[in-house]
C-alpha positions in Angstrom: 160.0 91.3 -16.3 163.4 92.8 -16.9 162.0 94.6 -20.0 159.2 96.1 -18.0 161.6 97.4 -15.4 163.8 99.0 -18.1 160.7 100.8 -19.6 159.7 102.0 -16.2 163.1 103.4 -15.5 163.1 105.2 -18.9 159.7 106.6 -18.1 161.0 107.9 -14.7 164.0 109.5 -16.4 161.8 111.1 -19.1 159.4 112.4 -16.5 162.2 113.9 -14.5 163.7 115.6 -17.6 160.3 117.0 -18.5 159.8 118.4 -15.0 163.2 120.1 -15.2 162.5 121.5 -18.7 159.0 122.8 -17.8 160.4 124.3 -14.5 163.1 126.2 -16.4 160.5 127.5 -18.9 158.0 128.6 -16.3 160.7 130.3 -14.2 161.6 132.3 -17.3 164.9 133.6 -16.0 166.7 134.4 -12.8 166.3 138.1 -12.5 165.9 138.2 -8.7 168.4 140.3 -6.8 171.5 138.4 -5.8 172.0 137.5 -2.1 174.0 140.2 -0.4 173.2 142.9 -2.9 171.0 145.9 -2.2 167.3 145.4 -3.0 166.2 147.4 -6.1 164.3 150.5 -5.0 160.8 151.1 -6.2 157.8 153.3 -5.6 154.2 151.9 -5.6 150.9 153.1 -4.4 149.5 151.6 -1.2 145.9 150.7 -0.5 145.4 154.3 0.6 146.6 155.6 -2.8 149.7 157.0 -1.4 153.2 156.4 -2.9 155.4 154.1 -0.8 159.1 153.7 -1.7 161.5 151.1 -0.4 164.0 153.8 0.5 161.4 155.2 2.9 162.3 152.3 5.2 166.1 152.8 5.3 167.4 151.5 8.6 164.6 149.1 9.1 164.1 145.4 8.2 161.6 145.0 5.3 159.6 141.9 4.8 158.7 142.3 1.1 156.3 139.5 0.1 154.6 139.0 -3.3 151.2 137.3 -3.4 148.9 136.3 -6.3 145.5 137.8 -5.5 143.5 139.6 -2.9 140.5 137.8 -1.3 141.7 134.3 -2.1 142.0 131.6 0.5 145.8 131.1 0.6 146.6 134.8 0.3 144.1 135.7 3.1 145.7 133.1 5.4 149.1 134.5 4.6 148.0 138.1 5.3 146.3 137.1 8.5 149.5 135.4 9.7 151.5 138.6 9.0 148.8 140.7 10.8 148.8 138.3 13.8 152.5 138.6 14.2 152.8 142.3 13.4 153.8 143.3 17.0 156.7 140.8 16.8 157.9 142.4 13.5 157.5 145.9 15.0 159.6 144.8 18.0 162.4 143.8 15.6 162.2 147.1 13.7 160.7 145.4 10.7 157.8 146.4 8.4 155.6 144.2 6.2 155.0 145.2 2.6 152.7 143.0 0.5 152.9 143.4 -3.3 150.5 142.0 -5.9 149.5 143.0 -9.4 146.0 144.2 -8.4 145.0 147.9 -8.0 144.7 150.1 -4.9 140.9 149.7 -4.8 141.2 145.9 -4.6 143.9 146.2 -1.8 141.7 148.7 0.0 138.7 146.3 0.0 140.9 143.4 1.0 142.4 145.4 4.0 138.9 146.6 5.1 137.4 143.1 4.9 140.2 141.3 6.6 141.3 144.1 9.1 144.8 144.4 7.7 146.8 147.3 8.9 150.1 146.8 7.1 150.8 148.2 3.6 149.7 146.4 0.5 151.2 147.8 -2.7 149.7 147.9 -6.2 152.0 146.7 -9.0 149.4 146.7 -11.8 152.2 147.3 -14.4 154.2 144.4 -13.1 157.3 146.5 -12.9 158.4 145.6 -9.3 157.2 142.0 -9.6 159.4 141.8 -12.7 162.5 143.3 -10.9 162.1 140.8 -8.2 161.4 137.9 -10.6 158.1 137.1 -8.9 156.1 136.6 -12.1 155.7 133.2 -13.7 155.3 133.0 -17.5 153.0 130.0 -18.3 153.1 130.7 -22.0 149.5 131.9 -22.2 149.4 134.4 -19.3 151.6 135.7 -16.6 150.8 135.0 -12.9 152.5 136.1 -9.7 154.8 133.5 -8.3 153.7 131.9 -5.1 151.4 129.3 -3.9 148.4 129.1 -6.2 145.2 130.1 -4.4 
């Protein structure tokens, strides 16, 4: 019985080590902006095809969120929650900017279908997602960080 407990303990330690190692590999680095430093500026096109820059919102709070994909269950729920609370953000002088690696057309269709009025930004080249360390490298492909949907 003691031998069995020892092997179970080794298995748990091995599993924990594997989880840490895989997590470090998937994370791929810690390039996200440091707390207390200015957010890196960027310019991306919105769902309307118009360029939007972070510096356009100087003096406002910006909720910059990255999401994996338009029209998916989790991302739709997240977008609906931001839309539902938009008046609260406006009252606090805050804007919502959603970023994903899909194009303007996909964002336009998503906004029309789901009645979203805040800006969704197209980062098809993954430049901004990379600056903010929001892309996971799974060895075979890169995916936006976030809750899989």
